[in-house]
C-alpha positions as CSV (number, residue, x, y, z in Angstrom):
1,P,63.5,130.6,84.7
2,G,60.4,131.7,82.9
3,D,61.6,135.2,81.8
4,T,63.6,134.9,78.6
5,A,63.5,138.6,77.6
6,T,66.7,139.5,79.5
7,V,69.6,137.6,81.0
8,H,69.4,136.9,84.8
9,F,70.5,134.4,87.4
10,G,69.7,130.9,86.1
11,S,69.5,131.9,82.4
12,T,71.1,129.8,79.7
13,V,72.6,132.2,77.2
14,T,73.9,131.4,73.7
15,L,76.6,133.8,72.5
16,V,78.5,134.2,69.2
17,R,82.0,135.5,69.4
18,D,83.8,137.9,66.9
19,D,85.3,134.9,65.2
20,G,81.9,133.2,64.7
21,R,82.3,130.6,67.5
22,K,79.1,129.9,69.4
23,Q,79.2,129.3,73.1
24,V,76.5,128.4,75.6
25,F,76.7,129.4,79.3
26,R,74.3,129.1,82.2
27,I,74.6,131.7,85.0
28,V,74.8,129.9,88.3
29,G,75.9,130.4,91.9
30,E,79.6,130.5,92.8
31,D,79.5,127.0,94.2
32,Q,78.2,125.6,90.9
33,S,80.6,127.4,88.6
34,N,82.4,125.3,86.1
35,P,83.3,127.2,83.0
36,A,84.6,124.1,81.2
37,K,81.1,122.7,81.4
38,G,79.4,126.0,80.4
39,M,78.4,127.1,83.9
40,I,79.6,130.6,85.0
41,S,79.2,132.3,88.3
42,Y,76.9,135.3,88.4
43,V,79.8,137.3,89.9
44,S,82.2,136.5,87.0
45,P,83.0,139.4,84.6
46,L,81.2,137.8,81.7
47,A,78.1,137.1,83.7
48,Q,78.1,140.7,85.1
49,A,78.3,142.0,81.5
50,L,75.4,139.8,80.4
51,L,73.0,140.4,83.3
52,G,70.0,142.5,82.3
53,K,70.9,142.4,78.6
54,A,68.6,141.1,75.8
55,I,69.0,139.1,72.5
56,G,71.0,141.1,70.0
57,D,73.0,143.0,72.7
58,V,76.8,143.0,72.3
59,V,78.9,142.9,75.4
60,P,82.7,142.8,76.1
61,A,84.2,139.4,76.7
62,G,87.9,139.0,77.2
63,N,89.8,140.7,74.4
64,G,86.7,140.9,72.1
65,E,83.0,141.1,72.2
66,V,80.1,138.6,72.1
67,E,76.5,138.9,70.8
68,I,73.6,137.4,72.7
69,I,71.7,135.2,70.2
70,T,69.4,133.2,72.6
71,I,68.2,133.3,76.2
72,A,66.5,130.3,77.8
């Protein structure tokens, strides 16, 4: 995707968790979802929290929060 201002379907998003761990996820269709390989379905709770957000935004993730540090 060409738009990297906000998270949308097809975006690759780098997140930093409360404990400092960085994780990278790509938002994909349900049939391509494989969280162990960094691909999450657009209907997953994390993807739903990320969609429409921008770099620097903080969203809930599991029992904590994550901050968006890059969108590609």
